[in-house]
C-alpha positions in Angstrom: -0.1 0.0 -0.1 1.1 3.7 -1.0 0.5 4.5 2.6 3.8 3.3 3.2 4.9 6.7 2.1 2.7 9.1 4.1 5.4 11.2 5.0 6.6 11.4 1.5 6.7 14.2 -0.7 4.2 14.4 -3.7 6.5 12.6 -6.5 5.6 12.4 -10.5 5.1 8.3 -12.1 5.2 8.1 -16.1 2.4 6.4 -17.2 2.5 6.6 -21.0 3.0 9.3 -23.6 1.3 12.6 -22.4 0.2 10.3 -19.2 1.1 10.6 -15.7 0.5 9.7 -12.1 1.0 13.2 -9.7 1.3 11.0 -6.2 -0.3 12.5 -3.2 -0.5 15.7 -5.2 -4.1 16.4 -3.7 -3.1 15.2 -0.3 -2.9 18.3 1.4 -6.2 19.8 0.1 -8.2 16.9 0.8 -9.9 18.1 3.4 -11.0 21.2 1.6 -12.1 19.2 -1.3 -14.3 16.9 0.2 -16.1 19.9 1.8 -16.4 21.1 -1.7 -18.1 17.7 -2.9 -20.3 18.3 0.2 -21.2 21.4 -1.1 -22.1 20.8 -4.7 -23.8 17.6 -3.8 -26.0 19.8 -1.5 -27.2 21.7 -4.6 -27.1 18.5 -7.5 -27.4 15.4 -5.6 -25.5 12.1 -6.2 -27.4 9.9 -8.5 -27.1 6.4 -10.4 -27.3 7.5 -14.0 -29.3 4.9 -16.3 -27.2 4.2 -19.8 -29.2 4.4 -23.1 -29.4 0.6 -23.1 -31.4 0.8 -19.5 -28.4 -0.2 -17.0 -28.1 1.5 -13.9 -24.5 2.7 -13.1 -22.6 1.2 -10.1 -21.1 4.8 -9.3 -23.0 7.6 -8.2 -22.4 10.7 -9.8 -22.9 14.5 -9.7 -21.5 17.5 -11.5 -20.2 20.9 -11.2 -19.0 23.7 -13.5 -20.8 25.7 -16.5 -21.8 21.7 -17.9 -22.0 18.5 -16.6 -22.0 15.0 -17.9 -25.3 13.0 -18.1 -27.7 10.7 -19.6 -30.8 10.4 -21.9 -32.2 8.0 -24.3 -30.3 9.3 -27.1 -27.1 8.9 -25.4 -24.2 10.5 -23.3 -23.9 14.2 -23.0 -22.7 17.5 -21.5 -25.8 19.7 -20.4 -26.2 22.9 -18.7 -28.8 22.5 -16.7 -28.8 19.1 -14.0 -31.9 16.7 -15.1 -32.8 16.2 -11.5 -33.5 19.7 -10.4 -34.1 21.6 -13.0 -31.5 24.0 -12.5 -27.8 24.8 -13.5 -25.2 22.8 -12.2 -23.5 24.3 -9.2 -20.3 26.0 -9.6 -17.4 25.0 -9.4 -15.6 25.2 -6.0 -12.5 27.9 -5.6 -10.5 24.7 -4.3 -11.3 22.4 -7.4 -10.1 24.7 -10.0 -7.1 25.5 -7.9 -6.0 22.6 -7.7 -6.8 21.5 -11.2 -4.8 24.2 -12.3 -1.6 23.4 -10.4 -2.0 19.6 -11.3 -2.2 20.9 -15.0 0.8 22.7 -14.5 2.9 20.3 -13.0 1.7 17.5 -15.6 2.8 20.1 -18.5 -0.5 21.2 -19.4 -0.6 24.8 -18.5 -2.9 25.9 -20.7 -5.8 23.7 -19.6 -9.2 25.3 -18.2 -11.8 23.0 -17.5 -15.3 23.6 -17.5 -16.9 20.5 -16.0 -16.3 18.4 -13.1 -17.9 14.7 -12.9 -17.8 13.9 -9.0 -18.2 10.1 -8.7 -18.9 8.4 -5.4 -17.8 4.8 -5.1 -19.2 2.5 -2.5 -18.2 -1.2 -2.1 -18.5 -3.2 -5.1 -18.8 0.1 -7.4 -16.9 -0.2 -10.2 -16.2 2.0 -13.9 -15.9 -0.7 -17.1 -13.1 0.2 -19.6 -14.2 3.1 -21.6 -12.8 6.2 -23.3 -13.5 9.7 -22.8 -14.4 11.0 -26.0 -18.0 13.0 -25.3 -15.5 16.1 -25.3 -15.5 18.1 -28.5 -11.7 19.1 -28.3 -9.5 16.2 -27.7 -6.4 18.6 -27.3 -7.7 19.0 -23.8 -6.6 16.7 -21.0 -8.2 15.1 -18.4 -7.4 15.5 -14.7 -8.7 12.7 -12.2 -8.2 13.2 -8.5 -8.6 10.3 -5.7 -10.2 10.7 -2.3 -10.8 8.2 0.1 -10.4 4.2 -0.3 -7.9 3.1 -2.3 -8.8 1.5 -6.2 -7.4 -0.1 -8.8 -7.0 2.0 -12.0 -6.8 0.1 -15.1 -5.2 1.8 -18.3 -4.8 0.5 -21.6 -4.1 1.5 -25.0 -6.6 2.6 -27.9 -8.0 -0.6 -28.4 -10.3 -2.1 -25.6 -8.4 -5.2 -26.0 -4.7 -3.4 -25.4 -2.8 -4.7 -22.6 -4.0 -2.9 -19.2 -1.3 -1.3 -16.5 -3.5 -1.7 -12.9 -2.3 0.8 -10.4 -3.3 1.7 -7.0 -4.5 5.0 -6.6 -4.6 6.5 -3.4 -6.3 8.9 -1.3 -4.6 12.0 -2.7 -3.0 11.0 -6.3 -4.0 13.1 -9.3 -4.1 10.8 -12.5 -3.4 13.3 -15.9 -3.6 12.1 -19.2 -4.1 13.8 -22.7 -2.2 14.0 -26.6 -0.9 10.7 -27.3 -3.0 9.1 -24.5 -6.1 11.2 -24.6 -8.0 8.6 -26.2 -6.4 5.3 -24.0 -8.9 2.9 -22.3 -9.2 3.2 -18.3 -11.4 2.1 -15.8 -11.8 1.2 -12.0 -11.9 -2.1 -10.6 -14.7 -3.3 -8.1 -14.3 -1.1 -4.7 -13.2 -3.2 -2.1 -14.5 -3.0 1.5 -12.5 -0.4 3.8 -12.9 2.5 6.4 -11.4 5.6 5.3 -10.8 8.2 8.3 -11.7 11.0 5.9 -14.6 9.0 3.9 -15.6 6.2 5.6 -16.6 3.3 3.5 -16.6 5.2 0.4 -14.2 6.2 -2.7 -14.4 9.7 -4.3 -12.9 10.9 -7.7 -13.1 14.1 -9.3 -12.6 14.3 -12.5 -11.9 17.2 -14.9 -12.4 18.2 -18.2 -13.1 20.9 -21.1 -16.5 19.9 -22.2 -17.6 23.2 -24.9 -16.0 23.8 -27.8 -12.6 25.4 -27.7 -12.0 29.2 -28.8 -8.5 28.6 -28.8 
């Protein structure tokens, strides 16, 4: 377990061309990030979305920012309004924006400005099957993913679903960044194992920052 290195400073772990893990990068701001999640969920509650094929996702989700990722009977989309509340998604907390900016700079994507943050909540057994993040109109922007709470096994493959997978443990405070050559690599999360984290209890939370609107650059 990476908790053996609890006193270590954050460090960069190369993952693939254009992709890396910033180990423990969000650790110092974890409490503030979790408070931000509570603020977001108070406005737009967590829900288990139903895919266009009728499958109820095991991961509970909500969003913040100008756009939010959601589903309907036509497919997956980014929308400015939360379909559950009928109102705009809550604004992205300042602590989210600051962490994302700092991680983007550290990973070599200094010009990345997210307009959407998907917030995932994993209970025991919840997983995210292998998939590509390809609903965004401008694939030049990277994805920044922040892990909080219980550890989980992150799967990171290639451009084809059957490409070999790397399986890496992500722990509280780890940040994964991928873009450029790796932007459309398949990835997922294996089923969450039971445990209790001192800050999140029996859950794992994940913040995924994206540029969901067409870039004007």
